[in-house]
C-alpha positions in Angstrom: -34.5 88.4 10.4 -31.2 86.8 11.3 -30.3 86.8 15.0 -27.8 85.1 17.4 -29.5 84.2 20.7 -27.9 83.0 24.0 -30.0 81.5 26.7 -28.0 80.8 29.9 -28.8 79.5 33.4 -27.6 77.3 36.1 -27.8 73.5 36.1 -31.4 72.4 36.3 -32.9 75.6 34.9 -34.3 73.7 31.9 -31.9 74.9 29.1 -31.9 71.6 27.2 -35.7 71.3 27.5 -36.0 74.8 26.0 -33.6 73.8 23.2 -35.6 70.7 22.4 -38.9 72.6 22.5 -37.5 75.3 20.2 -36.5 72.6 17.7 -40.1 71.2 17.7 -41.6 74.6 17.4 -39.5 75.5 14.3 -40.0 72.1 12.7 -43.7 72.5 13.0 -43.3 75.7 10.9 -41.5 73.7 8.2 -38.1 75.3 9.0 -34.9 73.2 8.6 -33.4 72.9 12.1 -29.9 71.6 12.9 -29.3 70.4 16.5 -25.6 70.6 17.3 -23.2 70.3 20.2 -19.6 71.5 20.6 -17.1 69.3 18.9 -15.2 68.9 22.2 -18.0 66.7 23.6 -18.4 63.1 22.8 -22.2 63.2 23.0 -24.7 62.6 20.2 -27.9 63.8 21.7 -29.5 66.7 23.6 -31.1 65.4 26.7 -33.0 67.1 29.5 -33.8 66.1 33.1 -37.5 66.2 32.1 -36.9 63.2 29.9 -36.9 65.0 26.5 -34.2 63.8 24.1 -33.3 64.5 20.5 -30.4 63.4 18.4 -27.7 66.0 17.7 -24.4 66.2 15.7 -21.1 67.9 16.5 -21.1 71.4 15.1 -20.2 71.0 11.5 -17.5 73.0 9.7 -19.9 73.7 6.8 -23.5 74.1 7.9 -25.7 73.2 4.9 -27.2 76.2 3.2 -30.7 74.6 3.6 -30.5 75.0 7.4 -32.7 77.9 8.7 -32.2 77.5 12.4 -29.1 76.3 14.3 -29.7 75.1 17.9 -26.6 74.4 20.0 -26.8 72.9 23.5 -23.9 72.9 26.0 -22.7 76.1 24.3 -20.3 76.9 27.2 -18.0 74.3 25.8 -17.7 76.0 22.4 -14.3 77.3 21.3 -13.8 80.9 20.2 -13.7 79.7 16.6 -16.9 77.8 16.9 -18.7 80.9 18.3 -17.4 83.0 15.4 -18.6 80.3 13.0 -22.1 80.5 14.6 -22.0 84.3 14.4 -21.2 84.1 10.7 -24.0 81.6 10.2 -26.6 84.2 11.3 -27.1 85.9 7.9 -29.8 85.9 5.2 -32.6 85.1 7.6 -30.8 82.3 9.4 -30.7 82.4 13.2 -28.8 80.5 16.0 -30.1 79.6 19.4 -27.3 78.6 21.9 -28.1 77.2 25.4 -25.5 76.9 28.1 -23.9 77.8 31.4 -22.3 81.1 32.2 -19.7 79.9 34.7 -18.1 76.6 35.8 -18.4 75.1 39.3 -15.7 77.5 40.6 -17.4 80.6 39.3 -15.1 81.1 36.3 -16.6 82.1 33.0 -16.5 79.4 30.3 -14.6 80.3 27.0 -17.7 79.6 24.9 -19.9 81.8 27.1 -17.4 84.6 27.1 -17.4 84.9 23.3 -21.1 84.3 23.0 -21.7 87.2 25.5 -19.5 89.3 23.2 -21.1 88.4 19.9 -24.8 87.5 20.5 -27.6 89.8 19.5 -29.8 88.7 22.4 -28.8 87.3 25.8 -31.5 86.0 28.1 -31.2 84.3 31.5 -33.4 81.2 32.2 -33.9 81.7 36.0 -33.6 79.0 38.5 -33.9 78.6 42.3 -31.2 78.0 44.8 -31.5 74.4 46.1 -30.9 75.5 49.7 -32.7 78.8 50.3 -34.8 79.2 47.2 -33.4 82.6 46.2 -32.3 83.1 42.6 -29.4 80.7 41.7 -26.4 82.0 39.9 -23.8 79.4 40.6 -23.4 75.6 40.0 -22.0 73.9 43.1 -20.3 70.5 42.4 -20.8 67.8 45.0 -17.7 65.8 43.9 -14.0 65.6 44.2 -13.8 65.5 40.3 -12.0 68.7 39.4 -12.3 68.4 35.6 -13.9 71.4 34.0 -16.0 69.1 31.7 -18.1 66.8 33.8 -21.6 66.1 32.3 -22.9 64.1 35.2 -25.9 66.4 36.0 -26.6 64.6 39.3 -23.6 66.1 41.1 -24.5 69.7 40.6 -26.6 72.0 42.8 -27.9 75.4 41.6 -27.0 77.9 44.4 -27.4 81.6 45.1 -24.3 83.6 45.9 -24.8 83.4 49.7 -25.1 79.6 49.8 -22.3 79.1 47.2 -20.1 81.4 49.3 -20.7 79.4 52.5 -19.6 76.2 50.6 -16.8 77.8 48.6 -15.2 80.5 50.8 -11.7 79.7 49.6 -12.6 80.8 46.1 -13.3 84.4 47.3 -10.0 85.0 49.2 
């Protein structure tokens, strides 16, 4: 059965590790798996904080017909067109698994996440804990003056619950 899945969570929730584990699982079942990343990123691998790492390619315009499973990490950085491309891939028994963030460090929904939420068949949260109070985290706080939306330095982010994020970012909620 063809299906389009989205797994989202805050930084440190284990999204990349889940993506890598899914690739291994499907490959053990002799399925052809393509690991991809949004074209906007200049990265050639999926890498998790746990030390797992697999090579990946930029999402191709033409996904080979031999591919059974498409796995996309950092899906929040996908364009609307790339999300539609992934949606269209999910036919004839082929499925896609996207992993990414819901919102940026200011609480704004990413373009890729917005369109995946609209088009995915299944949306699942990978829960994580607030770094300060241990409640459920829903925000990614950035400990940096770097205001670029795309910043892949995982060490400058903290997963926070709403209350802890609000205390650190009150100006965003005025």
